[in-house]
ZASEBA-289707 format. One record per residue (C-alpha): x, y, z. Coordinates in pm, whole numbers, plus 50000, padded with zeros to 5 digits. Each point is the difference from the previous one (the first is absolute). Example, Ala and Ser with C-alpha at 12.3 -4.5 7.8 and 13.67 -1.06 7.14 Angstrom:
2
pt x->51230, y->49550, z->50780
pt x->50137, y->50344, z->49934
This chain:
571
pt x->91456, y->08205, z->83346
pt x->49854, y->50279, z->49704
pt x->49681, y->50015, z->50211
pt x->50176, y->50096, z->50318
pt x->50270, y->50263, z->49869
pt x->49713, y->50203, z->49720
pt x->49810, y->50065, z->50304
pt x->50366, y->50220, z->50156
pt x->50129, y->50139, z->49709
pt x->49659, y->50197, z->49992
pt x->49924, y->50091, z->50368
pt x->50405, y->50139, z->49952
pt x->49938, y->50243, z->49708
pt x->49657, y->50095, z->50154
pt x->50190, y->50050, z->50267
pt x->50253, y->50190, z->49807
pt x->49729, y->50202, z->49811
pt x->49770, y->50136, z->50331
pt x->50276, y->50064, z->50168
pt x->50170, y->50247, z->49685
pt x->49632, y->50171, z->49965
pt x->50014, y->50030, z->50415
pt x->50319, y->50172, z->49989
pt x->49831, y->50233, z->49791
pt x->50329, y->49998, z->49759
pt x->49803, y->49880, z->49678
pt x->49928, y->50321, z->49782
pt x->49646, y->49905, z->49793
pt x->49799, y->50189, z->49747
pt x->49640, y->50111, z->50059
pt x->49824, y->49962, z->49647
pt x->49621, y->50081, z->49950
pt x->49749, y->49819, z->50290
pt x->50332, y->49910, z->50242
pt x->50021, y->50222, z->50353
pt x->50257, y->49763, z->50125
pt x->50177, y->50208, z->50333
pt x->50399, y->50044, z->50061
pt x->50158, y->50136, z->50280
pt x->50301, y->50170, z->49877
pt x->49845, y->50252, z->49756
pt x->49850, y->50029, z->49684
pt x->49965, y->50177, z->49651
pt x->49726, y->50037, z->49785
pt x->50068, y->50151, z->49638
pt x->49864, y->50000, z->49665
pt x->50261, y->49783, z->49880
pt x->50134, y->49712, z->50138
pt x->50373, y->50062, z->49908
pt x->50004, y->50343, z->50216
pt x->49749, y->49802, z->50258
pt x->50328, y->49769, z->50021
pt x->50255, y->50299, z->49920
pt x->49813, y->50101, z->50373
pt x->49993, y->49705, z->50223
pt x->50360, y->49926, z->49900
pt x->50099, y->50355, z->50128
pt x->49839, y->49904, z->50333
pt x->50132, y->49661, z->50021
pt x->50345, y->50144, z->49977
pt x->49943, y->50248, z->50260
pt x->49910, y->50296, z->49861
pt x->49679, y->50165, z->50147
pt x->49663, y->50110, z->49821
pt x->50097, y->50273, z->49866
pt x->50323, y->49890, z->49853
pt x->49739, y->49735, z->49818
pt x->49803, y->50336, z->49889
pt x->50270, y->50142, z->49822
pt x->50087, y->49631, z->49859
pt x->49623, y->49908, z->49906
pt x->49955, y->50338, z->49804
pt x->50360, y->50053, z->49800
pt x->49878, y->49587, z->49918
pt x->49668, y->50120, z->49847
pt x->50174, y->50224, z->49820
pt x->50117, y->49731, z->49797
pt x->49723, y->49756, z->50001
pt x->49710, y->50177, z->50011
pt x->50073, y->50316, z->49801
pt x->49647, y->50080, z->49966
pt x->49940, y->50141, z->50324
pt x->50382, y->49936, z->50139
pt x->50203, y->50253, z->49988
pt x->50310, y->50229, z->50055
pt x->49864, y->50258, z->49740
pt x->49650, y->50082, z->50212
pt x->49938, y->50044, z->50413
pt x->49783, y->49857, z->50234
pt x->49925, y->50021, z->50403
pt x->50105, y->49812, z->50292
pt x->49895, y->49899, z->50348
pt x->50195, y->49905, z->50273
pt x->49989, y->49816, z->50330
pt x->50249, y->49934, z->50233
pt x->50014, y->49659, z->50231
pt x->50011, y->50257, z->50285
pt x->49658, y->50174, z->49813
pt x->50157, y->50323, z->49844
pt x->49855, y->50161, z->49773
pt x->50070, y->50159, z->49636
pt x->49881, y->50087, z->49645
pt x->50215, y->50072, z->49698
pt x->49876, y->50156, z->49698
pt x->50196, y->49989, z->49714
pt x->49768, y->50074, z->49764
pt x->50089, y->50182, z->49630
pt x->50023, y->50346, z->49968
pt x->49915, y->50200, z->49710
pt x->50304, y->50146, z->49798
pt x->50072, y->50431, z->50106
pt x->49873, y->50084, z->49658
pt x->49707, y->49814, z->50016
pt x->49674, y->50227, z->49955
pt x->49592, y->49988, z->50129
pt x->49886, y->49963, z->49623
pt x->50282, y->49811, z->49803
pt x->49754, y->49705, z->49944
pt x->49746, y->50252, z->49803
pt x->49921, y->50100, z->49680
pt x->49930, y->50315, z->49876
pt x->49632, y->49985, z->50103
pt x->50074, y->49886, z->50393
pt x->49899, y->49664, z->49889
pt x->50222, y->49686, z->50167
pt x->50256, y->49842, z->49764
pt x->49959, y->49664, z->50087
pt x->50255, y->49773, z->49922
pt x->50332, y->50262, z->50051
pt x->49976, y->49958, z->50348
pt x->49935, y->49631, z->50002
pt x->50302, y->49929, z->49735
pt x->50323, y->50126, z->49866
pt x->50249, y->50205, z->50170
pt x->49803, y->50281, z->50137
pt x->49795, y->49729, z->50243
pt x->50279, y->49981, z->50237
pt x->49998, y->50170, z->50304
pt x->50427, y->49978, z->50160
pt x->50033, y->49631, z->50154
pt x->50013, y->49942, z->50356
pt x->50063, y->49652, z->50064
pt x->50444, y->50012, z->50019
pt x->49928, y->50287, z->50208
pt x->49718, y->49817, z->50244
pt x->50187, y->49654, z->50029
pt x->50354, y->50234, z->50115
pt x->49795, y->50151, z->50211
pt x->49852, y->49708, z->50189
pt x->50288, y->49748, z->50000
pt x->50236, y->50356, z->50128
pt x->49716, y->50038, z->50299
pt x->49958, y->49633, z->50079
pt x->50148, y->49751, z->49823
pt x->50258, y->49713, z->50105
pt x->50167, y->49803, z->49780
pt x->50203, y->50224, z->49759
pt x->49906, y->50216, z->49683
pt x->50214, y->49743, z->49729
pt x->49856, y->49696, z->50177
pt x->49605, y->50105, z->49913
pt x->50056, y->50153, z->49672
pt x->50201, y->49657, z->49893
pt x->49681, y->49816, z->49928
pt x->49844, y->50210, z->49750
pt x->50284, y->50063, z->49805
pt x->50069, y->49592, z->50000
pt x->49662, y->50002, z->49841
pt x->50073, y->50212, z->49763
pt x->50329, y->49911, z->49889
pt x->49919, y->49655, z->49970
pt x->49630, y->50026, z->49927
pt x->49719, y->49838, z->50160
pt x->49710, y->49795, z->49777
pt x->49660, y->50146, z->49977
pt x->49664, y->49870, z->50107
pt x->49706, y->49970, z->49762
pt x->49846, y->50347, z->50086
pt x->50334, y->50169, z->49935
pt x->50023, y->49836, z->49658
pt x->49624, y->50114, z->49871
pt x->50039, y->50341, z->50136
pt x->50338, y->50063, z->49843
pt x->49867, y->49872, z->49699
pt x->49692, y->50187, z->49996
pt x->50237, y->50398, z->50038
pt x->50228, y->49845, z->49698
pt x->49902, y->50310, z->49779
pt x->49989, y->50239, z->50271
pt x->50359, y->49921, z->50167
pt x->50132, y->50003, z->49615
pt x->49810, y->50370, z->49952
pt x->50137, y->50136, z->50336
pt x->50327, y->49821, z->49922
pt x->50120, y->50021, z->49645
pt x->50355, y->49903, z->50106
pt x->49802, y->49665, z->50185
pt x->50044, y->49892, z->50340
pt x->50015, y->49633, z->50234
pt x->49645, y->49983, z->50007
pt x->49914, y->49991, z->49607
pt x->50108, y->49628, z->49876
pt x->50135, y->50016, z->49644
pt x->50012, y->49702, z->49870
pt x->49652, y->49831, z->50139
pt x->49721, y->50070, z->50223
pt x->50068, y->49930, z->50377
pt x->49962, y->49710, z->50187
pt x->49913, y->49847, z->50370
pt x->50361, y->49922, z->50108
pt x->50174, y->50221, z->49790
pt x->50311, y->50163, z->50145
pt x->49963, y->50397, z->50011
pt x->50385, y->50122, z->50041
pt x->50044, y->50379, z->50067
pt x->50361, y->50098, z->49974
pt x->49933, y->50353, z->49994
pt x->49763, y->49987, z->50288
pt x->50298, y->49803, z->50214
pt x->50264, y->50255, z->49902
pt x->49796, y->50258, z->50151
pt x->49928, y->49822, z->50328
pt x->50333, y->49998, z->50047
pt x->50062, y->50278, z->49962
pt x->49730, y->50095, z->50262
pt x->50150, y->49720, z->50246
pt x->50378, y->50170, z->49950
pt x->49884, y->50398, z->50029
pt x->49649, y->49948, z->50171
pt x->49795, y->50305, z->49917
pt x->50265, y->50153, z->49753
pt x->50012, y->49699, z->49810
pt x->49662, y->50093, z->49814
pt x->49932, y->50402, z->50076
pt x->50358, y->50037, z->49877
pt x->50264, y->49863, z->49835
pt x->49908, y->49835, z->49655
pt x->49664, y->49873, z->50132
pt x->49854, y->50325, z->49995
pt x->50162, y->50081, z->49667
pt x->49855, y->49757, z->49821
pt x->49610, y->50100, z->50177
pt x->50071, y->50363, z->49868
pt x->50141, y->49853, z->49692
pt x->49673, y->49808, z->49997
pt x->49819, y->50297, z->50048
pt x->50096, y->50238, z->49783
pt x->49935, y->49747, z->49710
pt x->49612, y->49987, z->50089
pt x->49971, y->50317, z->50103
pt x->49985, y->49923, z->50363
pt x->50053, y->50237, z->50292
pt x->50204, y->49865, z->50248
pt x->50301, y->50099, z->50049
pt x->50427, y->49990, z->50211
pt x->49828, y->50229, z->50181
pt x->49698, y->49865, z->50089
pt x->50147, y->49646, z->50076
pt x->50239, y->50165, z->50246
pt x->49707, y->50134, z->50182
pt x->49805, y->49734, z->50057
pt x->49974, y->49943, z->50356
pt x->49753, y->49695, z->50177
pt x->49808, y->50139, z->50303
pt x->49991, y->49820, z->50334
pt x->49609, y->50103, z->50127
pt x->49836, y->49928, z->50312
pt x->49746, y->49730, z->49945
pt x->49653, y->49981, z->49999
pt x->49808, y->49836, z->50315
pt x->49679, y->49912, z->50066
pt x->49771, y->49738, z->50188
pt x->49785, y->49704, z->49866
pt x->49817, y->49760, z->50210
pt x->50260, y->50013, z->50274
pt x->50327, y->49970, z->49729
pt x->50182, y->50256, z->49867
pt x->50065, y->50112, z->49682
pt x->50394, y->50113, z->49910
pt x->50007, y->50174, z->49628
pt x->50112, y->50263, z->49756
pt x->49898, y->50364, z->50039
pt x->50047, y->50160, z->49681
pt x->50066, y->50079, z->49653
pt x->49849, y->49635, z->50106
pt x->49575, y->50043, z->50008
pt x->50011, y->49648, z->50077
pt x->50066, y->50034, z->50397
pt x->49749, y->50261, z->50061
pt x->49751, y->49846, z->49778
pt x->50032, y->49665, z->50161
pt x->49970, y->50144, z->50356
pt x->49664, y->50200, z->49880
pt x->49911, y->49637, z->49891
pt x->50004, y->49849, z->50311
pt x->49877, y->50257, z->50183
pt x->49725, y->50041, z->49784
pt x->49908, y->49626, z->50008
pt x->50069, y->49939, z->50358
pt x->49650, y->50138, z->50192
pt x->49826, y->49665, z->49788
pt x->50004, y->49670, z->50054
pt x->50173, y->49863, z->49707
pt x->50062, y->49690, z->50165
pt x->49644, y->49885, z->50104
pt x->49940, y->50076, z->49637
pt x->50289, y->49811, z->49823
pt x->50241, y->50008, z->49681
pt x->49832, y->50165, z->49737
pt x->49641, y->49979, z->50142
pt x->49738, y->50299, z->49851
pt x->50056, y->50209, z->50315
pt x->50410, y->49947, z->50010
pt x->50013, y->50117, z->49619
pt x->49738, y->50304, z->50039
pt x->50183, y->50138, z->50324
pt x->50368, y->49955, z->49776
pt x->49903, y->50152, z->49725
pt x->49793, y->50314, z->50168
pt x->50351, y->49983, z->50181
pt x->50204, y->49996, z->49727
pt x->49784, y->50230, z->49811
pt x->50099, y->50293, z->50257
pt x->50346, y->49958, z->50038
pt x->50080, y->50021, z->49622
pt x->49803, y->50300, z->49985
pt x->50202, y->50134, z->50327
pt x->50317, y->49858, z->49788
pt x->49956, y->50239, z->49685
pt x->49967, y->50269, z->50205
pt x->50257, y->50068, z->50295
pt x->50306, y->49740, z->49916
pt x->50305, y->50068, z->49834
pt x->50370, y->50067, z->50065
pt x->50008, y->50159, z->50412
pt x->50348, y->50162, z->49869
pt x->49786, y->50282, z->49754
pt x->49572, y->49973, z->50155
pt x->49910, y->49953, z->50369
pt x->49813, y->49661, z->50016
pt x->49718, y->50020, z->50285
pt x->50158, y->49682, z->50108
pt x->49847, y->50026, z->50377
pt x->49652, y->50094, z->49877
pt x->50000, y->49730, z->49773
pt x->50117, y->49678, z->50230
pt x->49714, y->50147, z->50259
pt x->49753, y->49724, z->50084
pt x->49740, y->50234, z->50071
pt x->50096, y->50195, z->49658
pt x->49918, y->49660, z->49857
pt x->49689, y->49856, z->50145
pt x->49828, y->50309, z->49933
pt x->50110, y->49975, z->49622
pt x->49890, y->49610, z->49999
pt x->49653, y->50179, z->50200
pt x->49830, y->50128, z->49625
pt x->49948, y->49645, z->49828
pt x->49716, y->49869, z->49948
pt x->49942, y->49613, z->50075
pt x->49714, y->49961, z->49696
pt x->50218, y->50173, z->49762
pt x->50342, y->50042, z->49865
pt x->50114, y->50327, z->50084
pt x->50047, y->50222, z->49626
pt x->50383, y->50122, z->49957
pt x->49915, y->50227, z->49860
pt x->49785, y->50129, z->50284
pt x->50356, y->49929, z->50194
pt x->50298, y->50270, z->50055
pt x->50315, y->50022, z->50231
pt x->49900, y->50070, z->50367
pt x->50068, y->50334, z->50078
pt x->50317, y->50059, z->50166
pt x->50019, y->50327, z->50221
pt x->50323, y->50118, z->49889
pt x->49995, y->49867, z->49793
pt x->50725, y->48115, z->48536
pt x->50005, y->49615, z->49571
pt x->49979, y->49693, z->50241
pt x->50308, y->49875, z->49951
pt x->50183, y->50150, z->50322
pt x->50118, y->49734, z->50228
pt x->49994, y->49944, z->50335
pt x->50225, y->49789, z->50289
pt x->50006, y->49925, z->50395
pt x->50269, y->49877, z->50080
pt x->50029, y->49866, z->50462
pt x->50371, y->49870, z->50143
pt x->50098, y->49753, z->50257
pt x->49973, y->50300, z->50241
pt x->49690, y->50100, z->49931
pt x->50122, y->50371, z->49771
pt x->49764, y->50036, z->49778
pt x->49922, y->50184, z->49638
pt x->49741, y->50109, z->49780
pt x->50081, y->50103, z->49681
pt x->49816, y->50109, z->49612
pt x->50194, y->50072, z->49750
pt x->49861, y->50113, z->49666
pt x->50125, y->50120, z->49616
pt x->49585, y->50149, z->49984
pt x->49903, y->49773, z->49640
pt x->50120, y->49650, z->49903
pt x->50363, y->50038, z->49953
pt x->49964, y->50352, z->50057
pt x->50068, y->50309, z->49698
pt x->50108, y->49703, z->49817
pt x->50341, y->50121, z->49929
pt x->50316, y->49840, z->50098
pt x->50318, y->50269, z->50117
pt x->50247, y->49890, z->49746
pt x->50289, y->49854, z->50099
pt x->49867, y->49919, z->50374
pt x->49735, y->49787, z->49937
pt x->49705, y->50142, z->50202
pt x->49675, y->50115, z->49959
pt x->49889, y->50347, z->50076
pt x->49663, y->50054, z->50130
pt x->49683, y->50157, z->49928
pt x->49892, y->50152, z->50322
pt x->49951, y->50378, z->49843
pt x->49653, y->49844, z->49925
pt x->49926, y->49963, z->50383
pt x->50005, y->50372, z->50039
pt x->49678, y->50192, z->49904
pt x->50041, y->50057, z->49648
pt x->49730, y->50223, z->49992
pt x->49831, y->50054, z->50299
pt x->49627, y->49800, z->49985
pt x->50119, y->49802, z->49742
pt x->50037, y->49594, z->50049
pt x->50382, y->49884, z->49969
pt x->50042, y->49587, z->49851
pt x->49824, y->49853, z->50337
pt x->49684, y->50269, z->49915
pt x->50088, y->50116, z->50343
pt x->49918, y->50388, z->49997
pt x->50234, y->50292, z->50176
pt x->49959, y->50329, z->50135
pt x->50262, y->50270, z->50010
pt x->50184, y->49915, z->50307
pt x->50147, y->49690, z->49778
pt x->50064, y->50249, z->49697
pt x->50337, y->50014, z->49817
pt x->50303, y->50200, z->50159
pt x->50343, y->49992, z->49943
pt x->50174, y->49799, z->50292
pt x->49710, y->49878, z->50097
pt x->49860, y->49589, z->50090
pt x->49725, y->49892, z->49819
pt x->49709, y->49835, z->50235
pt x->49990, y->49609, z->50025
pt x->49811, y->49829, z->50094
pt x->50249, y->49663, z->50157
pt x->49930, y->49932, z->50339
pt x->50268, y->49750, z->50142
pt x->49901, y->49905, z->50366
pt x->50055, y->49889, z->50279
pt x->49772, y->49881, z->50317
pt x->50028, y->49941, z->50324
pt x->49788, y->49784, z->50278
pt x->50007, y->50095, z->50350
pt x->50374, y->50136, z->49921
pt x->50157, y->49755, z->49859
pt x->50062, y->49973, z->49590
pt x->49633, y->49821, z->49876
pt x->50047, y->50065, z->49595
pt x->50179, y->50123, z->49710
pt x->49803, y->50071, z->49703
pt x->49982, y->50182, z->49678
pt x->49909, y->50015, z->49609
pt x->50033, y->50056, z->49668
pt x->49735, y->50122, z->49821
pt x->49936, y->50409, z->49877
pt x->49720, y->50181, z->50193
pt x->49854, y->49590, z->50106
pt x->50342, y->50009, z->50228
pt x->49799, y->50206, z->50302
pt x->49706, y->49735, z->49991
pt x->50215, y->49656, z->49952
pt x->50159, y->50049, z->50327
pt x->49729, y->50163, z->50220
pt x->49812, y->49691, z->49895
pt x->50284, y->49764, z->50070
pt x->50049, y->50151, z->50354
pt x->49600, y->49945, z->50063
pt x->50010, y->49665, z->49810
pt x->50203, y->49871, z->50352
pt x->49895, y->50220, z->50228
pt x->49630, y->49994, z->49931
pt x->49984, y->49695, z->49791
pt x->50224, y->49769, z->50196
pt x->50167, y->49934, z->49681
pt x->50397, y->49817, z->50016
pt x->50223, y->50205, z->49784
pt x->49983, y->49836, z->49704
pt x->49670, y->49975, z->50010
pt x->49925, y->50380, z->50072
pt x->50245, y->50041, z->49717
pt x->49863, y->49762, z->49738
pt x->49659, y->50156, z->50068
pt x->49776, y->50155, z->49698
pt x->49956, y->50365, z->50094
pt x->49835, y->50316, z->49855
pt x->50035, y->50339, z->49931
pt x->49835, y->50315, z->49983
pt x->50220, y->50328, z->49961
pt x->49704, y->50311, z->49969
pt x->50038, y->50070, z->49652
pt x->49957, y->49809, z->49747
pt x->49693, y->49921, z->50249
pt x->50039, y->49624, z->49930
pt x->50053, y->49736, z->50243
pt x->50243, y->49795, z->49820
pt x->49979, y->49595, z->50115
pt x->50248, y->49756, z->49933
pt x->49858, y->49630, z->49931
pt x->49782, y->49784, z->50242
pt x->50103, y->50233, z->50251
pt x->49581, y->50158, z->50073
pt x->49745, y->49742, z->49928
pt x->49732, y->50032, z->49763
pt x->49754, y->50017, z->50251
pt x->50201, y->50325, z->50141
pt x->50058, y->50164, z->49668
pt x->49616, y->50006, z->49918
pt x->49944, y->50157, z->50389
pt x->50288, y->50273, z->49878
pt x->49864, y->50070, z->49681
pt x->49623, y->50033, z->50166
pt x->50163, y->50331, z->50141
pt x->50161, y->50110, z->49796
pt x->50377, y->49883, z->49965
pt x->50129, y->49953, z->49708
pt x->50221, y->49705, z->49960
pt x->50265, y->49924, z->49815
pt x->50208, y->49652, z->49928
pt x->50361, y->50066, z->49987
pt x->50295, y->49816, z->49991
pt x->50227, y->49900, z->50310
pt x->50008, y->50313, z->50232
pt x->50370, y->49996, z->50217
pt x->50256, y->49746, z->50010
pt x->50042, y->50050, z->50415
pt x->50290, y->49855, z->50132
pt x->49986, y->49993, z->50407
pt x->50125, y->49822, z->50302
pt x->49801, y->49895, z->50290
pt x->50192, y->49966, z->50357
pt x->49730, y->49738, z->50142
pt x->49977, y->49916, z->50375
pt x->50236, y->49769, z->50010
pt x->50315, y->50223, z->49886
pt x->50024, y->49867, z->49678
pt x->49973, y->50178, z->49682
pt x->49754, y->49914, z->49692
pt x->50011, y->50144, z->49698
pt x->49749, y->50116, z->49762
pt x->50085, y->49960, z->49623
pt x->49784, y->50131, z->49756
pt x->49911, y->49733, z->49759
pt x->49879, y->50281, z->49721
pt x->50396, y->50002, z->49907
pt x->50287, y->49826, z->50039
pt x->50015, y->50114, z->50359
pt x->50178, y->49762, z->50258
pt x->50069, y->49946, z->50394
pt x->50332, y->49894, z->50111
pt x->50059, y->49939, z->50350
pt x->50271, y->49828, z->50245
């Protein structure tokens, strides 16, 4: 009797499971090396809690913008080294009908900022002055950016999309092993810059995995933003707290700076690559122009035939990167202050001409590569998230405090960290910033000016339809990581998870070195490149790409970077 019943129970259970999966109502978490596909929507972010917040908003009937706003505020709670309300970023949006738009919510210099504010009496940069403490902070843009995005495209109420972040801050969340190590490592610095204490300091013992991080002050700030919108942050008690913090640490941001801050809607950069259309961020991000330049520079070459990270592939990419980063240093800055020669930089003929000067037999020394002649002429702790909703609306957002945990200053009484974005200006034209990036006059400091960024949130179309949503943190490596992820799919036929996880390399003109992740390039290829004069420098992880691919069947496939705690959630 039992033998006849057991198969029926198994078959029934199996039928139920299959039925649920086929209904598309199951929420799945895609961790490392998992490339499952989901029909109804997907969120990929740097933290499991934030990804879950986003997917719950989608399941509740919210659209991609609703989920993006909820994820942005959730990351400010659960991923404080880069998620933020005290920083800024960029958003690329594509509606299900093909409408595209970009939002620049990059920070600005205070009105009292000056060109030489980080130089000593001899005119040399004072390195730490633009990196740590109150003077390193620009006027935050994240809250205004989220308000504008939601007002223009949101579906759910503002209160609904703020609630998950408030709950996480008020009730606390369990920190990851990685976060415990970070907080313990920064204990002394947090104490130095926050003598009155901060939620990030554990005075009783060291932080451990799964410890509960409660941020009551931040919860109260988020409640004010929930209740009053933009004015809950840029005016009133939160603005008072920011200004008081500035006065304590001799920073520059005033109430007028806060009140006068506004994000900017900008026309997207677009470019074609092997029949695909790339939609990406214009200045004040350098990423979009540089990404399209890189794609146009390598398009004439048979990368697919050569293969992933083969010697010819690496050489062509490095020579393209060398020239594009030289252009970046000279020609890119805040378009409200500097006339960026955008059309010429994006011109296919211009980029082909730039590539015509390299020699297959020998590396081109960077000191012989100048920016192209134009007629008339970010530490790596950023974070990125990609979202697609049930209707096919897509959002790509990269956001940052700049260095890990920004300026290391938590606003007393408000509970959030200040950015250290002022280091992204050319503190002294010709001198490198914290990432070794060299900038020119186009990115010099000026009052109310936005500092140049490498952030490259992007969306790719195929035959007029959504194909990929992609972006990454990584400072100066952002552009090259997004670029390599795109060609990993288009040229090397990788799925989304493979393309994200694939080992990467990076060159940025100066210093003249090729930075290579462990096992990214085989030893024989490295020797071939060294014989040609390329300096190969091993380094740690490059980028933390979070991306979504729409498959030929119409499903969404996530790529969550195994270099971090990143996770893709679909349903």
